[in-house]
C-alpha positions in Angstrom: -18.6 40.9 36.2 -16.0 38.6 34.5 -12.9 37.6 36.4 -9.8 38.4 34.3 -7.8 35.5 35.7 -10.6 33.1 35.0 -10.8 34.5 31.5 -7.2 33.5 30.8 -8.3 29.8 31.0 -11.0 30.1 28.3 -8.7 28.8 25.5 -8.0 25.7 27.6 -11.6 25.2 28.5 -12.6 25.3 24.9 -9.8 23.2 23.5 -10.3 20.3 25.9 -14.1 20.2 25.7 -14.6 20.9 22.0 -12.1 18.1 21.0 -13.8 15.3 22.8 -14.8 14.4 26.3 -12.3 15.5 28.9 -9.9 12.7 29.6 -8.6 11.7 33.1 -5.1 12.7 31.9 -6.2 16.1 30.8 -8.1 16.7 34.1 -5.1 15.7 36.2 -2.8 17.9 34.2 -5.0 20.9 34.5 -5.8 20.2 38.2 -2.1 20.0 39.0 -1.4 23.3 37.1 -4.3 25.2 38.8 -3.6 24.0 42.3 0.1 25.0 42.1 -0.6 28.6 40.9 -0.1 31.0 43.9 -1.6 33.9 41.8 -5.0 32.3 42.0 -7.1 32.6 45.2 -8.7 29.5 46.6 -12.1 30.7 45.3 -10.6 31.2 41.8 -9.0 27.8 41.9 -12.4 26.3 42.8 -14.1 28.1 40.0 -11.5 27.0 37.4 -11.7 23.4 38.6 -15.5 23.5 38.4 -15.2 24.2 34.6 -13.2 21.1 34.1 -15.1 18.6 36.2 -15.5 15.4 34.2 -18.9 14.7 35.9 -20.2 18.1 35.0 -19.3 19.0 31.3 -20.3 22.4 29.9 -23.3 22.8 27.7 -23.0 23.1 23.9 -24.1 26.7 24.3 -21.3 27.4 26.7 -18.7 25.9 24.4 -20.0 27.9 21.5 -19.8 31.1 23.6 -16.1 30.3 24.3 -15.5 29.7 20.6 -16.9 33.1 19.5 -15.1 34.9 22.3 -11.8 33.4 21.2 -12.5 34.1 17.6 -13.3 37.8 18.2 -10.2 38.2 20.3 -7.9 36.6 17.7 -9.3 38.5 14.8 -9.2 41.8 16.7 -5.5 41.2 17.8 -3.3 40.2 14.8 -0.3 40.2 17.1 -1.5 37.0 18.9 0.9 34.2 18.0 0.4 31.7 20.8 -2.2 30.4 23.2 -0.4 32.3 26.0 -0.8 35.5 24.0 -4.5 34.8 23.6 -4.8 34.0 27.4 -3.1 37.3 28.2 -5.3 39.4 26.0 -8.4 37.6 27.4 -7.3 38.5 30.9 -6.9 42.2 29.9 -3.1 41.8 30.4 -3.6 40.9 34.0 -0.3 41.7 35.8 -0.4 38.4 37.6 -0.2 36.5 34.3 2.3 38.6 32.3 5.4 36.7 33.6 3.9 33.2 33.3 4.7 32.4 29.7 6.9 29.5 30.6 4.3 27.9 32.8 1.5 28.4 30.2 3.7 27.1 27.4 4.5 23.9 29.4 0.7 23.5 30.1 0.1 23.7 26.3 2.7 21.0 25.7 1.4 18.8 28.5 -2.1 19.0 27.0 -0.8 18.3 23.4 -2.0 21.7 22.1 -0.5 22.8 18.9 -0.3 26.6 19.1 0.0 27.3 15.4 -3.0 25.2 14.5 -5.2 26.7 17.3 -4.4 30.3 16.3 -4.7 29.8 12.6 -8.1 28.2 13.0 -9.4 31.5 14.5 -7.5 34.0 12.5 -9.6 34.2 9.3 -13.1 35.6 9.2 -15.6 32.8 9.9 -17.5 32.9 6.6 -14.3 32.8 4.5 -12.0 30.5 6.4 -13.5 27.3 5.0 -15.5 28.5 2.0 -12.7 30.6 0.4 -9.9 28.1 0.7 -8.8 27.6 -2.9 -6.8 25.2 -5.0 -3.3 26.6 -5.7 0.0 25.4 -7.1 3.3 26.6 -5.9 5.4 23.9 -7.6 6.0 22.7 -11.2 3.6 19.7 -11.8 5.8 18.4 -14.6 8.8 18.2 -12.3 6.9 15.8 -10.0 5.7 13.8 -13.1 9.3 13.5 -14.2 10.4 12.4 -10.8 7.6 9.7 -10.6 8.3 8.4 -14.2 12.1 8.4 -13.7 14.2 6.8 -16.5 11.1 5.1 -17.9 9.5 8.4 -19.0 9.9 7.7 -22.7 8.2 4.3 -22.6 5.5 5.6 -20.2 4.6 8.4 -22.6 4.6 6.0 -25.6 2.1 3.7 -23.8 -0.1 6.7 -22.8 -0.1 7.8 -26.4 -1.2 4.4 -27.6 -4.0 3.9 -25.0 -5.3 7.4 -25.8 -6.1 6.4 -29.4 -9.8 6.1 -30.5 -9.6 2.3 -30.8 -8.9 2.1 -27.1 -12.2 3.8 -26.2 -13.7 2.0 -23.2 -15.9 -1.0 -23.8 -19.2 -0.5 -21.9 -21.0 -3.6 -23.0 -22.4 -6.1 -20.4 -21.9 -8.9 -22.9 -18.9 -10.8 -21.6 -18.1 -12.4 -25.0 -17.9 -9.1 -26.7 -15.9 -7.6 -23.9 -13.4 -10.5 -24.0 -12.9 -10.1 -27.8 -12.4 -6.4 -27.4 -9.7 -6.9 -24.8 -8.0 -9.5 -27.0 -8.0 -7.0 -29.9 -6.3 -4.4 -27.6 -3.7 -7.0 -26.7 -3.0 -7.6 -30.4 -2.4 -3.9 -30.9 -0.1 -3.8 -28.0 1.8 -6.8 -29.3 2.3 -5.0 -32.7 3.7 -2.0 -30.7 6.3 -4.5 -29.3 5.1 -3.9 -25.7 4.4 -7.6 -25.0 7.9 -8.8 -25.9 9.7 -6.0 -24.1 11.3 -8.2 -21.5 12.3 -11.0 -23.9 15.9 -11.4 -25.3 16.5 -9.3 -28.5 17.5 -12.4 -30.5 13.9 -13.5 -30.2 12.4 -10.2 -31.2 12.2 -8.7 -27.7 13.3 -5.4 -26.2 15.4 -7.1 -23.5 14.2 -4.5 -21.0 12.3 -5.8 -18.0 12.3 -2.4 -16.4 10.3 -1.0 -19.3 8.0 -4.0 -19.2 7.0 -3.2 -15.6 6.5 0.4 -16.5 4.2 -0.7 -19.4 2.2 -2.8 -17.0 1.8 0.0 -14.6 0.9 2.6 -17.3 -1.7 0.3 -19.0 -3.4 0.1 -15.6 -4.6 3.7 -16.2 -6.8 2.2 -18.9 -8.8 -1.1 -18.6 -7.6 -3.5 -15.9 -9.0 -6.5 -17.8 -6.5 -5.5 -20.5 -3.7 -5.3 -18.0 -4.4 -8.8 -16.6 -4.8 -10.3 -20.1 -1.6 -8.7 -21.1 0.1 -9.9 -18.0 -1.1 -13.5 -18.4 0.0 -13.7 -22.0 3.4 -11.9 -22.0 4.2 -12.1 -18.3 3.0 -15.4 -16.8 3.0 -17.5 -20.0 5.9 -15.9 -21.7 8.1 -15.3 -18.7 7.5 -18.8 -17.4 9.0 -20.2 -20.6 11.8 -17.7 -20.4 12.5 -18.3 -16.7 12.0 -22.0 -16.4 12.9 -23.2 -19.9 16.2 -23.5 -21.8 17.4 -22.5 -25.3 15.3 -25.0 -27.2 12.1 -23.5 -25.6 13.2 -19.9 -26.2 13.9 -20.5 -29.9 10.6 -22.4 -30.4 8.2 -20.3 -28.5 9.3 -16.8 -27.4 8.9 -14.9 -30.6 5.5 -16.3 -31.3 4.4 -15.6 -27.7 5.6 -12.0 -27.9 3.7 -11.4 -31.2 0.6 -13.1 -29.7 0.7 -15.8 -32.4 0.6 -18.4 -29.6 -1.9 -17.2 -26.9 -1.2 -19.1 -23.7 -1.9 -19.7 -20.1 -0.2 -20.1 -16.8 -1.8 -23.2 -15.2 -0.7 -23.4 -11.5 -3.7 -22.8 -9.3 -5.9 -25.8 -8.4 -9.3 -25.9 -6.9 -8.0 -27.4 -3.6 -4.5 -26.0 -3.6 -4.5 -22.3 -4.4 -1.6 -20.8 -2.5 -0.1 -24.2 -1.6 1.9 -24.9 -4.8 3.8 -27.8 -3.1 0.5 -29.6 -2.6 -0.6 -29.6 -6.3 -2.0 -32.9 -7.4 -1.9 -32.8 -11.2 0.7 -35.4 -12.3 3.3 -35.6 -15.1 4.3 -39.2 -15.3 7.4 -40.0 -17.4 7.2 -42.8 -19.9 10.8 -43.9 -20.8 9.7 -46.2 -23.6 8.5 -43.4 -25.9 10.2 -40.5 -24.0 6.9 -38.7 -23.2 5.1 -37.3 -20.2 1.4 -38.1 -19.4 -0.3 -35.1 -17.8 -3.3 -36.1 -15.7 -5.9 -34.6 -13.4 -6.5 -37.3 -10.7 -9.9 -35.9 -9.6 -12.1 -32.9 -10.1 -10.7 -30.9 -7.1 -7.2 -31.1 -8.7 -8.4 -29.3 -11.8 -6.6 -26.1 -12.8 -8.9 -23.2 -11.8 -9.1 -19.5 -12.5 -6.6 -19.8 -15.4 -6.5 -16.6 -17.4 -6.7 -17.0 -21.2 -8.0 -20.6 -20.8 -11.8 -20.3 -21.4 -11.5 -18.9 -25.0 -8.1 -17.9 -26.4 -5.4 -20.1 -24.9 -3.7 -22.5 -27.3 -0.9 -23.7 -24.9 -0.2 -23.6 -21.2 2.7 -23.8 -18.7 1.3 -26.5 -16.5 2.7 -27.1 -13.0 2.5 -30.8 -12.0 4.2 -33.4 -9.8 6.8 -35.2 -11.8 6.5 -39.0 -11.4 9.3 -41.3 -12.5 9.0 -45.0 -11.7 6.4 -44.3 -9.1 8.6 -41.8 -7.3 7.4 -38.2 -6.8 10.1 -35.7 -7.7 8.0 -32.7 -6.7 6.4 -29.9 -8.7 7.9 -29.1 -12.1 6.6 -27.1 -15.2 5.6 -28.5 -18.6 4.3 -26.9 -21.8 1.0 -28.5 -22.7 -1.0 -27.8 -25.9 -4.7 -27.0 -25.2 -6.2 -26.1 -28.6 -5.3 -26.2 -32.3 -4.8 -23.0 -34.3 -8.5 -23.0 -35.2 -9.5 -22.9 -31.5 -10.6 -26.5 -31.3 -9.9 -28.2 -27.9 -7.5 -31.1 -28.2 -8.0 -34.7 -27.1 -7.9 -35.3 -23.4 -8.3 -31.6 -22.6 -11.5 -30.5 -20.8 -12.0 -26.7 -20.5 -14.7 -24.9 -18.4 -15.6 -21.3 -18.2 -15.4 -19.6 -14.7 -18.2 -17.4 -15.9 -19.2 -13.9 -14.8 -17.0 -12.5 -12.0 -17.0 -9.6 -9.6 -14.7 -7.8 -12.0 -12.1 -8.4 -14.8 -14.8 -9.8 -17.1 -12.7 -9.0 -20.1 -10.4 -11.9 -19.0 -11.5 -15.4 -20.0 -10.8 -17.3 -16.8 -11.3 -21.0 -17.1 -10.8 -24.5 -15.6 -8.7 -27.1 -17.2 -8.7 -30.9 -16.6 -6.2 -33.3 -18.3 -7.2 -36.8 -19.0 -4.0 -38.8 -19.8 -2.7 -36.1 -22.1 0.7 -37.2 -23.7 3.4 -34.6 -24.4 6.9 -35.0 -25.8 9.9 -35.1 -23.4 11.2 -31.7 -24.7 8.1 -30.0 -23.3 9.5 -30.2 -19.8 10.8 -26.7 -18.9 14.1 -28.0 -17.7 16.2 -25.1 -16.5 16.3 -26.4 -12.9 15.4 -30.1 -13.4 15.3 -32.6 -16.2 15.0 -36.3 -17.1 18.2 -37.6 -18.7 18.6 -40.0 -21.6 18.6 -42.9 -19.2 15.2 -41.8 -17.9 16.7 -40.6 -14.6 15.9 -37.4 -12.8 18.7 -34.7 -12.8 19.0 -31.3 -11.3 21.9 -28.8 -10.7 20.2 -28.1 -7.4 20.3 -31.3 -5.2 18.0 -30.1 -2.5 14.3 -30.7 -3.4 13.2 -27.8 -1.2 15.8 -25.3 -2.5 15.0 -26.4 -6.1 11.3 -25.8 -5.5 11.8 -22.3 -4.1 14.4 -21.4 -6.8 11.9 -22.3 -9.4 9.2 -20.1 -7.8 11.7 -17.4 -7.2 12.1 -16.8 -10.9 8.4 -15.9 -11.1 8.7 -13.1 -8.5 8.2 -10.6 -11.4 4.4 -11.1 -11.1 4.6 -9.8 -7.5 6.1 -6.6 -8.8 3.8 -6.1 -11.7 0.6 -6.6 -9.7 1.3 -4.0 -6.9 2.4 -1.5 -9.5 -0.8 -2.1 -11.4 -2.8 -1.7 -8.1 -0.9 1.6 -7.4 -2.0 3.0 -10.8 -5.6 2.1 -10.0 -5.3 3.9 -6.6 -3.9 6.9 -8.5 -6.9 6.9 -10.9 -9.4 6.7 -8.1 -7.7 9.5 -6.1 -7.5 11.7 -9.2 -11.2 11.3 -10.0 -12.2 11.8 -6.4 -10.0 14.7 -5.5 -10.8 16.6 -8.8 -14.5 16.1 -8.1 -14.1 17.1 -4.4 -12.5 20.3 -5.5 -15.4 21.3 -7.7 -18.4 19.8 -5.8 -19.9 22.3 -3.4 -22.2 21.5 -0.5 -23.4 23.4 2.6 -21.7 26.6 3.8 -22.0 29.4 6.3 -25.3 31.1 7.0 -26.0 33.5 4.1 -22.8 32.5 2.3 -21.9 30.4 -0.7 -21.7 26.7 -0.7 -18.3 25.2 0.0 -16.1 22.8 -2.0 -16.3 19.6 -0.1 -12.5 19.2 -0.2 -12.4 22.2 2.1 -14.0 20.2 4.9 -11.6 18.8 7.4 -13.2 15.3 7.4 -13.1 15.1 3.6 -9.4 16.0 3.7 -8.9 13.3 6.3 -10.5 10.7 4.0 -8.5 11.5 0.9 -5.2 13.2 1.7 -3.5 10.6 4.0 -4.3 8.0 1.3 -2.8 10.4 -1.3 0.4 10.6 0.8 0.5 6.9 1.2 0.1 6.4 -2.5 3.1 8.6 -3.1 5.0 6.7 -0.5 4.1 3.3 -2.0 5.2 4.6 -5.5 8.8 5.2 -4.3 8.8 1.9 -2.3 7.8 -0.1 -5.4 10.5 1.6 -7.4 13.0 0.4 -4.8 11.6 -3.1 -4.9 11.8 -3.1 -8.7 15.5 -2.0 -8.6 16.3 -4.6 -5.9 14.7 -7.3 -8.1 16.5 -6.2 -11.3 19.9 -6.0 -9.5 19.5 -9.1 -7.4 22.3 -11.3 -6.1 21.8 -14.9 -5.3 22.5 -14.3 -1.6 19.7 -11.7 -1.5 17.0 -13.6 -3.3 15.1 -14.8 -0.2 15.0 -11.3 1.2 13.9 -9.8 -2.2 11.2 -12.5 -2.7 9.9 -11.7 0.8 10.0 -7.9 0.1 8.2 -8.3 -3.2 5.6 -10.6 -1.6 5.0 -8.1 1.2 4.8 -5.0 -1.1 2.3 -6.9 -3.2 0.1 -7.3 -0.2 0.8 -3.8 1.1 0.0 -2.1 -2.2 -3.1 -4.1 -3.1 -4.6 -3.8 0.4 -3.9 0.0 0.1 -5.7 0.2 -3.2 -8.7 -1.7 -2.0 -9.1 0.6 1.0 -8.5 3.8 -1.1 -11.1 2.9 -3.8 -13.7 2.2 -1.1 -13.0 5.6 0.4 -13.1 7.2 -3.1 -16.5 5.6 -3.8 -18.0 6.9 -0.6 -16.4 10.3 -0.9 -18.0 10.8 -4.3 -21.4 9.9 -2.9 -24.0 8.8 -5.4 -21.8 10.0 -8.3 -19.2 7.4 -7.2 -21.9 4.7 -7.6 -22.4 5.5 -11.3 -20.5 3.3 -13.6 -19.7 6.2 -15.9 -17.4 7.6 -13.2 -15.3 4.4 -13.3 -14.7 3.9 -9.6 -17.0 0.8 -9.7 -14.8 -0.8 -12.4 -11.6 0.2 -10.6 -13.0 -1.2 -7.3 -14.4 -4.4 -8.7 -11.4 -5.2 -10.9 -8.8 -4.7 -8.2 -10.6 -6.8 -5.6 -9.0 -9.9 -6.8 -5.5 -8.3 -6.6 -5.5 -9.2 -2.9 -5.9 -12.9 -3.8 -4.0 -13.7 -7.0 -0.2 -13.9 -7.2 -0.6 -15.2 -3.6 -3.3 -14.5 -1.0 -2.2 -11.4 0.9 -2.5 -12.9 4.4 -0.4 -15.9 3.3 2.2 -13.6 1.7 2.4 -11.6 4.9 3.2 -14.8 6.8 6.0 -15.5 4.3 7.4 -12.0 5.0 7.3 -12.6 8.7 9.0 -15.9 8.5 11.8 -14.3 6.5 12.2 -11.5 9.1 12.3 -14.2 11.9 14.8 -16.2 9.9 17.1 -13.1 9.5 16.7 -12.4 13.3 17.6 -16.0 14.1 20.7 -15.8 11.8 21.9 -12.7 13.6 21.7 -14.5 16.9 23.2 -17.6 15.5 26.3 -15.7 14.3 26.7 -13.9 17.7 28.5 -15.4 20.7 27.1 -14.9 24.2 29.0 -11.6 24.3 27.3 -10.4 21.1 23.9 -11.2 22.5 24.7 -9.2 25.6 25.8 -6.3 23.5 22.7 -6.5 21.4 20.5 -6.4 24.5 22.6 -3.5 25.9 22.2 -1.5 22.6 18.5 -2.0 22.7 18.3 -1.0 26.3 20.3 2.2 25.4 17.8 2.9 22.6 14.9 2.4 25.0 16.4 4.7 27.6 17.0 7.4 24.9 13.6 7.2 23.2 11.4 6.3 26.1 12.5 9.0 28.5 9.6 11.2 29.8 10.7 14.2 27.8 10.7 12.3 24.5 7.5 10.3 25.1 5.6 13.5 25.9 7.3 15.8 23.4 4.7 17.7 21.4 6.9 20.4 19.9 6.0 21.0 16.2 9.6 20.7 15.2 9.9 17.3 16.9 6.6 16.0 15.5 7.6 16.9 12.0 11.1 15.6 12.3 11.9 12.8 9.8 14.4 11.2 12.2 11.8 10.9 14.9 9.4 9.3 12.3 12.0 6.7 11.2 13.1 5.9 14.8 9.5 5.3 15.8 8.9 3.0 12.9 12.2 1.2 13.5 11.4 0.8 17.2 8.0 -0.8 16.4 9.5 -3.1 13.8 12.3 -4.3 16.1 10.2 -4.7 19.2 7.4 -6.6 17.4 10.0 -8.9 15.7 11.8 -9.6 19.0 8.6 -10.2 20.8 7.4 -12.7 18.1 10.7 -14.5 18.1 10.8 -14.8 21.9 7.2 -16.1 22.0 7.9 -18.7 19.2 11.0 -19.9 21.0 9.1 -20.3 24.3 6.3 -22.3 22.6 8.8 -24.6 20.9 10.9 -24.9 24.0 7.8 -26.0 25.9 7.3 -28.9 23.4 5.0 -27.4 20.7 5.8 -28.5 17.1 7.1 -25.5 15.0 4.1 -25.8 12.7 1.7 -25.5 15.6 3.8 -22.7 17.3 3.5 -20.6 14.1 -0.2 -21.2 14.0 -0.5 -19.9 17.6 1.3 -16.6 16.7 -0.2 -16.1 13.3 -1.8 -12.8 14.2 1.5 -11.6 15.5 3.2 -12.7 12.3 1.1 -10.2 10.4 2.1 -7.5 12.7 5.8 -8.4 12.2 5.3 -8.1 8.4 3.3 -4.9 8.6 5.8 -3.1 10.8 8.7 -4.1 8.5 6.9 -2.9 5.4 5.8 0.4 6.9 9.4 1.1 7.8 10.6 0.2 4.3 8.0 2.4 2.7 8.8 5.4 4.9 12.5 4.9 4.5 12.3 4.8 0.7 10.1 7.8 0.6 12.6 9.8 2.7 15.5 8.7 0.5 13.7 9.6 -2.7 13.0 13.1 -1.3 16.6 13.6 -0.3 17.6 13.4 -4.0 15.1 16.0 -5.1 16.9 19.2 -6.2 13.9 21.6 -6.8 13.0 23.3 -3.5 9.3 23.8 -4.2 8.9 20.1 -5.3 10.9 19.0 -2.3 8.7 21.1 0.1 5.4 19.5 -1.0 6.9 16.0 -1.0 8.2 16.6 2.6 4.7 17.5 3.7 3.4 14.3 2.0 6.1 12.3 3.8 5.2 13.9 7.1 1.6 13.1 6.6 2.3 9.5 5.7 4.5 9.0 8.7 2.2 10.7 11.2 -1.0 9.1 9.9 0.7 5.7 10.3 1.8 6.6 13.8 -1.7 7.7 14.6 -3.1 4.4 13.2 -0.7 2.4 15.5 -1.1 4.7 18.5 -2.5 2.0 20.7 0.6 0.0 20.2 2.9 3.0 21.0 0.8 3.8 24.1 0.9 0.1 25.3 4.7 0.0 24.7 5.3 3.2 26.6 7.0 4.8 23.6 4.5 7.7 23.6 2.2 9.1 26.1 -1.4 10.2 25.4 -0.5 13.8 25.2 1.8 13.0 22.3 -0.6 10.8 20.3 -3.2 13.5 20.7 -0.7 16.1 19.3 0.0 13.7 16.4 -3.7 13.5 15.6 -3.9 17.3 15.5 -0.8 17.5 13.4 -2.3 15.1 10.9 -5.3 17.5 10.6 -3.0 20.5 10.1 -0.9 18.7 7.4 -4.1 17.8 5.6 -5.2 21.5 5.7 -1.7 22.6 4.5 -1.7 20.1 1.6 -5.3 20.7 0.5 -4.5 23.6 -1.9 -2.0 21.4 -3.7 -4.2 18.3 -3.8 -5.4 18.7 -7.4 -1.9 19.5 -8.6 -0.6 16.4 -6.9 -3.0 14.1 -8.7 -2.4 16.0 -12.0 1.3 15.0 -11.5 0.3 11.4 -12.2 -0.4 12.6 -15.8 -3.2 10.2 -16.4 -4.6 10.7 -19.9 -8.0 12.3 -19.9 -9.4 9.5 -22.2 -8.3 7.0 -19.5 -9.6 9.0 -16.5 -12.8 9.4 -18.5 -15.0 10.0 -15.4 -17.3 13.0 -16.1 -17.1 14.1 -12.5 -13.3 14.6 -12.8 -13.7 17.4 -15.5 
């Protein structure tokens, strides 16, 4: 005969053993609860404790029996709202338990049990709970589309209209030469639509609107990514380098013809042995005062320009980065316009061009190598906004510091680090749209005797796709913020903005790489078929983590900027200020690390946006302070700063990651705060909660080590992530439809 009091513990037995192996923490929590209950006899206590013995776990059959007993009870008693209600019914309303709601509720909290999730999991009939969960939309999709597009909606829609034309049908040939020509033809069409010159001044035929230019780049990324990169090289890197580094004489001579694609060009910075280290470039530009020319020269093969887009076939000119040499003195890296081919396509004297050949992706872009053998160019071909050679043959610059001049020159090219992450974002959206639409239709497995189930109904499939969807939305709003910061930049903010753009380039492109891999796997064999486009998206975006700066190098740049800001703050403080700073941090730690907060598993708390932001900020500040302290100690102990940074490189990446995660969360929250439509706001809040909690879950080991959370809380967070995925699942298709990707661009048969 069953003991009613023991029956009350069945929900707890099932929940702790079905989740995973019983942890020591769970055992101690239950043991403490049981041994302190006077309503249980010694024999009953012994029996309960025998069910939770770590060394003697229950059989799978026993766990299954518990499951069905709970399910029958919940379905037969609709009034059950909590685990305590369930325990009471299972005990046949045993009088000893009736007044113990507070104690049982505390036990739930201590074990990290989310009552709503537990009860909802058992409420629906078994064969319909998973299989009958359907796609539904309770918000206006066009409202979210309008929010995402913002003020650029008109240009975005115009671009979508153009790339939906028949002439933009995808090129499926494996012949690289044909593919390259097709991409070039597409670029010519876009130039005629005045998309390429959108950022150039109006007096040179441009649209004088860099915001629209970035929107064009992102929207084109719904189509072919080779086209995006070819477009970006021509009108962005080549054209913008002339606009940003040159002066009036260069604008009037080149910009209109660059914008119309009359002068196809290149951006020749990267060298074989000096990819990310621009300062170390070895190509030289030697000034000859007698005839007022520069001689551009590649001193050896490893100093050749490599991976230069537009070089192998189409480029007629290039912005070449080279060390300026005057009278045997090196004045650092400067930029020069160097002709490569004549208008018929013939390579000019002294120019040697190679073809990088077939690549992992982006084979519609003609990447090449360039070597210069004593190539002479006129003096006016130096892009002289920040440095020049005067009439006496002397070096001049409005910026006296070599270091500051170098970084000012590179700072004008930050635009590329905004265009690339936005392009990567669009690729992630395409991959998610294809995969989520397919997952909503593809059916596999199901309950005995029942229909097969859409794979998006499976919790693990939701786990694979919905946190990435939430993160993609978060990154969208963060990149809008970075774009605005860049467009409204002040001189005093440039270093911070450059670091932010560099970091978001890394964050967005790494995110896309991970998402597309997950999309490929989530689509199974269908994801491996080229017709479904995930292979092209995946292969084409692989290089995004490398060009415009290797991501790991960029993250170190971000970390150095954060450390610099940290050092400035201390430099401006007196000893009293430092004491106050430490005191404030101590107060924060006392407030946020108290036992109630570190173990709080209340639903309201876990979903609270302020809790999310505080947790992100705490991690950011703590990691930054720790890295700064470690660096200072290493340098104080006699290590050179260069070596000290090398020792803490792994920690530098953590500094950058924590900073970027906080920025992304913060901007997502701010964007939602400005949304007026309540239904739209509600689904975006859920996405924001999912992004925040999935990042906290990802970093749970850090929070546990730091003492900011206890295991009971991180476990509750994991369960809440599951619940949010389940709650968002009906809206998943609508959320990717809100990206409004043209069908002709999405193209994948499995998406329709």
